[in-house]
C-alpha positions in Angstrom: -103.9 -153.2 -118.0 -105.1 -152.2 -121.0 -103.7 -153.2 -124.3 -104.6 -152.3 -128.1 -102.8 -150.3 -131.2 -102.0 -146.3 -130.9 -102.2 -144.1 -133.8 -100.2 -141.4 -134.9 -100.8 -137.9 -136.2 -99.1 -135.9 -138.4 -99.1 -133.6 -135.2 -97.4 -136.4 -133.1 -94.6 -137.1 -135.9 -93.8 -133.3 -135.6 -93.8 -133.5 -131.7 -91.5 -137.0 -132.2 -89.2 -134.5 -134.5 -89.2 -132.0 -131.7 -87.9 -133.9 -128.6 -84.4 -134.6 -127.8 -84.1 -137.9 -128.6 -82.0 -138.5 -131.8 -83.6 -141.7 -133.4 -86.9 -140.4 -134.7 -88.5 -144.7 -134.3 -88.1 -143.9 -130.5 -89.2 -140.3 -130.5 -92.5 -142.3 -131.7 -92.6 -144.5 -128.7 -92.3 -142.0 -126.6 -95.2 -140.2 -128.3 -97.8 -142.9 -128.2 -96.5 -143.9 -124.7 -97.9 -140.9 -123.6 -101.0 -140.4 -125.7 -101.9 -143.8 -124.9 -100.9 -142.8 -121.1 -98.8 -145.6 -120.3 -97.0 -145.9 -117.0 -94.2 -147.3 -119.1 -91.8 -147.9 -121.8 -90.6 -151.2 -121.5 -87.5 -151.8 -123.5 -83.5 -152.8 -123.5 -82.2 -150.2 -126.1 -79.3 -148.5 -124.2 -80.2 -145.4 -125.8 -83.8 -145.2 -125.2 -83.7 -146.1 -121.4 -81.3 -143.0 -121.6 -83.5 -140.9 -122.9 -85.4 -137.9 -121.5 -89.3 -138.6 -121.6 -92.6 -137.5 -120.0 -92.8 -141.3 -120.2 -91.1 -143.3 -117.5 -88.6 -145.7 -119.8 -87.1 -149.2 -118.0 -85.5 -152.1 -118.3 -87.7 -155.2 -118.5 -85.7 -156.7 -114.9 -86.8 -153.2 -113.7 -90.4 -153.8 -114.6 -90.5 -156.9 -113.1 -88.6 -155.7 -110.2 -91.0 -152.7 -110.1 -93.7 -155.2 -109.5 -92.3 -157.5 -107.6 -91.9 -153.9 -105.2 -95.9 -153.3 -105.0 -96.6 -156.9 -105.0 -98.3 -157.4 -107.7 
């Protein structure tokens, strides 16, 4: 796994505003995850869990279940 900090540009902030996500900070999370080529966004935020996103959004339990299914 790779870890790091993803910077956000003005264009990415504008892209976040264009997403169909009401919470701007949640939209920034999605844009950041997309930019970082993340496989998942792991969150307990119910609103974010139900958001439309190009990056798969799952709960911590869902992530652990996925790891167990894949034998990791």
